[in-house]
C-alpha positions as YAML, in Angstrom:
chain: A
units: angstrom
residues:
- id: 1
  name: MET
  ca: [0.00, 0.00, 0.00]
- id: 2
  name: ASN
  ca: [1.12, 3.52, -0.74]
- id: 3
  name: LEU
  ca: [-0.25, 6.93, 0.15]
- id: 4
  name: ILE
  ca: [-0.27, 9.95, -2.17]
- id: 5
  name: GLY
  ca: [-2.13, 12.92, -0.77]
- id: 6
  name: SER
  ca: [-5.36, 11.54, 0.68]
- id: 7
  name: ARG
  ca: [-5.46, 8.46, -1.57]
- id: 8
  name: ILE
  ca: [-4.29, 4.94, -0.66]
- id: 9
  name: PHE
  ca: [-3.05, 2.83, -3.60]
- id: 10
  name: VAL
  ca: [-2.72, -0.96, -3.76]
- id: 11
  name: PHE
  ca: [-1.05, -2.86, -6.61]
- id: 12
  name: GLY
  ca: [-1.05, -6.61, -7.16]
- id: 13
  name: GLY
  ca: [-1.30, -9.34, -4.58]
- id: 14
  name: GLN
  ca: [-2.32, -12.98, -4.35]
- id: 15
  name: VAL
  ca: [-5.37, -14.97, -3.24]
- id: 16
  name: ASP
  ca: [-5.42, -18.79, -3.28]
- id: 17
  name: GLY
  ca: [-2.58, -19.04, -5.81]
- id: 18
  name: TYR
  ca: [-4.10, -16.43, -8.17]
- id: 19
  name: PHE
  ca: [-1.88, -13.39, -8.77]
- id: 20
  name: PHE
  ca: [-3.14, -9.89, -9.52]
- id: 21
  name: ASN
  ca: [-1.87, -6.81, -11.35]
- id: 22
  name: ASP
  ca: [-4.78, -4.51, -10.50]
- id: 23
  name: LEU
  ca: [-4.17, -0.97, -9.29]
- id: 24
  name: LEU
  ca: [-6.79, 0.23, -6.80]
- id: 25
  name: ALA
  ca: [-7.24, 3.54, -4.97]
- id: 26
  name: PHE
  ca: [-9.28, 4.71, -2.01]
- id: 27
  name: ASP
  ca: [-9.72, 8.39, -1.09]
- id: 28
  name: LEU
  ca: [-9.54, 8.80, 2.67]
- id: 29
  name: ASN
  ca: [-11.34, 12.15, 2.46]
- id: 30
  name: GLY
  ca: [-14.51, 10.26, 1.57]
- id: 31
  name: LEU
  ca: [-14.12, 7.71, 4.36]
- id: 32
  name: GLN
  ca: [-17.18, 8.88, 6.29]
- id: 33
  name: GLY
  ca: [-19.36, 9.23, 3.17]
- id: 34
  name: GLN
  ca: [-22.07, 6.72, 2.33]
- id: 35
  name: ASN
  ca: [-20.68, 6.21, -1.19]
- id: 36
  name: SER
  ca: [-17.03, 5.70, -0.26]
- id: 37
  name: SER
  ca: [-15.48, 2.79, -2.14]
- id: 38
  name: TRP
  ca: [-12.33, 1.51, -3.78]
- id: 39
  name: GLU
  ca: [-11.74, 2.70, -7.35]
- id: 40
  name: ILE
  ca: [-10.25, 0.28, -9.89]
- id: 41
  name: LEU
  ca: [-7.64, 2.29, -11.83]
- id: 42
  name: VAL
  ca: [-6.17, -0.65, -13.77]
- id: 43
  name: GLN
  ca: [-8.15, -3.89, -13.90]
- id: 44
  name: ASN
  ca: [-6.42, -7.28, -13.83]
- id: 45
  name: THR
  ca: [-5.25, -8.21, -17.34]
- id: 46
  name: LEU
  ca: [-7.06, -11.57, -17.27]
- id: 47
  name: ASP
  ca: [-10.33, -9.75, -16.54]
- id: 48
  name: GLY
  ca: [-10.24, -7.50, -19.61]
- id: 49
  name: GLY
  ca: [-7.75, -4.88, -18.46]
- id: 50
  name: PRO
  ca: [-4.97, -3.35, -20.55]
- id: 51
  name: PRO
  ca: [-3.27, -5.48, -23.22]
- id: 52
  name: GLN
  ca: [-0.35, -7.62, -22.09]
- id: 53
  name: GLY
  ca: [2.79, -5.51, -21.66]
- id: 54
  name: GLN
  ca: [0.99, -2.22, -20.93]
- id: 55
  name: SER
  ca: [0.92, -2.84, -17.18]
- id: 56
  name: PRO
  ca: [3.33, -4.76, -14.94]
- id: 57
  name: PRO
  ca: [2.78, -8.53, -14.77]
- id: 58
  name: ALA
  ca: [0.73, -9.95, -11.91]
- id: 59
  name: ARG
  ca: [2.85, -10.34, -8.80]
- id: 60
  name: THR
  ca: [3.08, -10.62, -5.02]
- id: 61
  name: ASN
  ca: [5.85, -9.99, -2.47]
- id: 62
  name: HIS
  ca: [6.92, -6.88, -4.38]
- id: 63
  name: THR
  ca: [7.75, -3.32, -3.41]
- id: 64
  name: VAL
  ca: [6.09, -0.16, -4.66]
- id: 65
  name: VAL
  ca: [7.50, 3.19, -3.54]
- id: 66
  name: THR
  ca: [6.15, 6.71, -3.79]
- id: 67
  name: TYR
  ca: [8.40, 9.50, -5.04]
- id: 68
  name: ASP
  ca: [7.35, 12.94, -6.26]
- id: 69
  name: GLU
  ca: [3.67, 11.89, -6.12]
- id: 70
  name: LYS
  ca: [4.26, 8.92, -8.47]
- id: 71
  name: LEU
  ca: [4.27, 5.17, -7.83]
- id: 72
  name: TYR
  ca: [7.31, 3.10, -8.80]
- id: 73
  name: LEU
  ca: [7.34, -0.70, -8.88]
- id: 74
  name: LEU
  ca: [10.72, -2.11, -7.86]
- id: 75
  name: VAL
  ca: [11.67, -5.26, -9.75]
- id: 76
  name: ASP
  ca: [14.18, -7.80, -8.43]
- id: 77
  name: HIS
  ca: [16.18, -9.76, -10.96]
- id: 78
  name: PRO
  ca: [17.81, -13.01, -9.84]
...
């Protein structure tokens, strides 16, 4: 999870062996509102999101950092 301004961002993850490359955001300013919800910014590729190669591959156990109000995905190479 990362925070930029009042928005929390989450990229990727894993549930029951299924890996994700979604990018989700939640605005904390709307936390008390009745319509507060997570916003899907980039939907998982397998679910009709961007074409392969236009978003990072699905992954877990990764690091995303915030710098200058931008998100950066750090990639480890063996």
